[in-house]
N, C-alpha and C positions, 0 to 999 in steps of 0.2 A: 157756079152761079155768075151771072152777070149784072152788074149793078145798075138801077134805074135812075132817072134824073129827076124822079119827084122827091124833093127835100132830100136828095141824095141818100135815099133808101135802096138797099139793096134788095130785091126783089127775086127771086127764081125766074129764070126764063123758061119758055114754053119747050125750049129744047134741053134742058138741064134735066139729070136723073135724079127725081125725087129723092131727097134725104131730110126728112122733117125734122128731125133734131138738129142737124147742121143749119136748117135754113132758119129755123125760130132763133136759133142763138146768133147768127148772123145780124137778122133784123133787130132783137134785141141790142145788140151793141150800137146798130146805126140808130136807133131811136135813143138810146141815152146819150151818145154824142151830140144829136141835135136838141134834144131837150137842155142838155148842158150850155149848147150855144145860143139857144131862143129860150130862156126862161120865161114863162107867163103864170099868169093867175092859176092856180090849180084848179081844173076842172072836176066837175062830177065825175067821182069815181066810176069807170064802167062797169057794166056788168061782168062779171068774171065769166070770161070764156071757158068753152068746155074744154075738156081735159085732152091735153093732146094723145095721140096715139103712143101707145107704148114702144119704146125703141126695142131694135133687135138685140138679143142676148148677146152681150160681150164675148169674146174668146174666154172658153176655159183656162183659167191660172194653172200654172205649173203644180204638178203633184206634191203635197208638204212631206216632208220626212216621216216615216213609219214611227206610231206612236210606241211606247215602251210595252213590251208584252204583259197583258195582265197575269195575276197569278192563276195556277191551273186550278181548276175545279176540284171539288172532293170528287174522288172516284166513287161512281156509285156502286151499289151492293151487286154483288154476283148473283145471278139468276140460278135456280134451283137446277141441279143436275137431272138432265132426263133419265127416265127408268132405262135400266142396262135391258137390252133384248135378252132373249132365253140364248144357252149356248147351244151350238149345232150338236147333233150326236156324231159321236168319233165314229171314223171309217173302220170297218173291220180290218184286221193284221193279215197281210197274206200268210200263206202256209209256205212253213220253212222247207227248203228242200231237204232231200235225203244226202246224208253226207258219204262222199264215195270210201270204197274199203281201202284199206291201207295195202301196200303194196309188201311181198314178202322180204325179208332183210337177207343179203345175201350173207353166205357163211365167211367167216374170218381165216384171211390166209393164214399158213404156218409160218411163225417166227424162224427168222433165219439164225442160224447160227454163229455164236460171239466170234470174232477174229480173234489171233493170238495176240498177246499184248507186246509192243515195240520192244527192243532192246534199250536198256537204259543209257542215256548219254555217258560220255566220260565227263567227269567233275572236273571243273574249270579249277586252274591254280587260285589258290589263297591270294585276294589282294593285301597291298601292303598296309600295316597297321595306320590308322590316323593320327595326328598327332594329338598328343594329351591336351585335354584343355586344361585351362589355369585353374589353379584350385581356389575354389568358392572361400567367401569371405567367412570367417568364424562366427558363428553363432554368439548371439550375448549368452554371458553366464547366468544360470538359472539362479533363482533366489535360494539362498541359505535355508536348508530346513528346520524346522524347530527343534529347540535343544531339547535332548531327551530328558525324561523326568529323573531327577537325582535319586540316587539310592537311598534308603532308610541308613542313618547313621549306626555304625556298629556297637556294641556294648561298651559301655567304658571298663578299661582294663584295671584287674585287681590293685588296690593301692598298696606299694611296697611297705614293708615292716620298718617301723622307725629303727633309726641306728641308734647303738648302745651309747649311753652318755661318756662323754669322756673322763678320763681319769681326773680325780681333784688334786689338784698340787697340794705342796706342803703348806702348812700356814706359816706366814711370815709377819715380820711387824711392819708397821706403816707408820708414816710422820704425818701429823696432822698440821695443815699451814696454808696461807693463800698463795704462796709462791711456790714453784717446784724446787725441791732439796738439791743442793749442788753436790755434786762426787757422788751419785748412789750407787750402791751395791745392787748387781741382778738379783731380781726379785723383792728389792724394796716397794712397799707398796706407801701410796701418796693420796691422803684425802684432801682435796682440792676444796677450800672452804669458799671460793667465789661461786662455784657449781654445784658443790655437794657431790660430787663423784670421786668414784675410787680410782685410782691409776696404779698400774706396774709399771717396773722399770724393767726393760726387755734385754738390757745391757747395751741397746742403742738409742732406743724410744719409748715415752710413756705410752701405755695403751691401756683401754678399759678391757678388763678380764672378760666382761660378759659377751663382748664381740668377737672374741676368739676362742672361747672355752665352750661353742656347740658342740653338740653331739655330730656323728658323720651322717651323713644322709643315706636315707635308707634305699635299696635297690627299687630301680624304677620296674611299675607291674608290667604285665606282659600285654602286648598291644590285642585289643580286642577283635572281633573277627570282621572282615568285611561285608557289609550287606551285599545282596545279590546283585548283579552287573544288569540284569535286566527285570523289570517289574512286567508280571504277566498281565494281560488284559481279560476283562470280563465286558463283553460288547452288548448293550441293552438298547431296544428301539421304543420302549414303552416304559412307565411308571415304574419304579423299581424300589425294593426295600433291602438295605445291605443284609449280608448274613456273614456267619463266622468264616465261612471258605474265602471270603473277599480280602481278609486280612493278608497285607504284603500285595497285593494286586491294585490296580488301576480300573475304574469304571468309566469306560467309553460310552456316553448315553445321549441320543439324539433329541428325545421328547418324552414330557412327562415327569422329570424329576427324580429325585432319589429321596428316599426318607431313612433316618437313622434310629433304628428300633432300641428299647431298652432290654436289658438282661441277658445281653448275646456276648459285647465283647469284655475283654480284660485289661488291666492295664497295661499299656505299652501296645496294644495293636493299633496299626495305622493302616488307613487306605486313603487312596487318591482318585479323585474324581476329575474327569475330562468331560468338558461340553463339547460334543462333537456335532455342533450344528451353528445356524445364523441367528438362532432365538435365545433367550434366556431360558435358564433352568432354575428350578426352586429346590434348595437342599431343607428338607424338612425335619424339624425337630420332632421326633417321636413322642407319644406320651410316657411319661416319667422319665424324659431324657432332658439333661442341660447341655444346649449346644453352646459354648461360649465362641465368641469372636475377638480371636487372639489380637491381644496388645490394646482392648477395649474392655470396659466393664458391661458390655451389651450381650445379651444372649436372646436364642430363639433361631426363628427360620432364615433363611440366608438366600440370596438370590446371586448364580453364576452366570456372568454375561457370556456372549458368543464366544466359542473356542476358549473359556476360561479355564484354569487350572488350580484344584483346590486339595489340601491335604486334612484328612481330618484324624486326630489322634485321641484315643482313650487314655485320660489321667487319672481317672478315680470311675468306682462302680458308676455308672450309667452319666457320667460327666466327660465331655469331649470338648476339645480346642480344635477349631478350624482357621485355616489361613490359606492365603492362594493369590493369585493373578486374577482380578476380574470379579472378585467377590466384593459384594456388597451386604 
């Protein structure tokens, strides 16, 4: 657009390419500059001109960044399944072919005769003996076995008869004094007033006659017979009641306990009981029986602990004494 000389306003020339927004903006700038340079009274406001033509649309701006994807909508309900069509009819199975006939089995050939056994080879010479191995370490010594039950004590030997009383010496005279007589004769008696004792002179010393005039000692009685060297065993595996045939034996029991009955045993009968188990066994005092615990005033049933050993001795009619190891 070339400027005109009319008030220095720039109007578009006829040769200019029309550009209404540009031309109007240039004219507005020129008018504003003129008014600023030549202020005059404000004239009456002119009639508003008609609205200019809409300018051409500007170039499209760059595409903005993609927004955040919205949340997925709820899935719609699944449609109803269509009705299944009818199944087609199955084709007929083909006819199976006939099986061929089996061929005839051939006859088995004759077995050949067994060959003769070969001669046995000559035995090889014996190899030299291997070196003897070192002697193994000696095993540890086994634990000592439990001590055997002590045999019952033999009966006491008969007491020897009392020796005859010594011969009474001849009666002599004695002297009463508080001091010993001087130059006494053998057989002289002296009543010592200090201790009230009678002394006799032996020829070398004073002695009390009752200490020297005792009778001869009787002959020692015969030693009693030794008890048996072994004690027979009566093995039991359930509750057991003692019998007269158990006298002098030991009862080996594993369970159930042992009962001491009445009116079976005599004074002096002795029976031993061994608890051959890891559980306690009860020694029961039978009806009419008194079973005393040795060394105490207690009587009644007793408990024999595992692998305990006890002895029962009849000391009177239906009265027994029990003692042993592991007994309570």
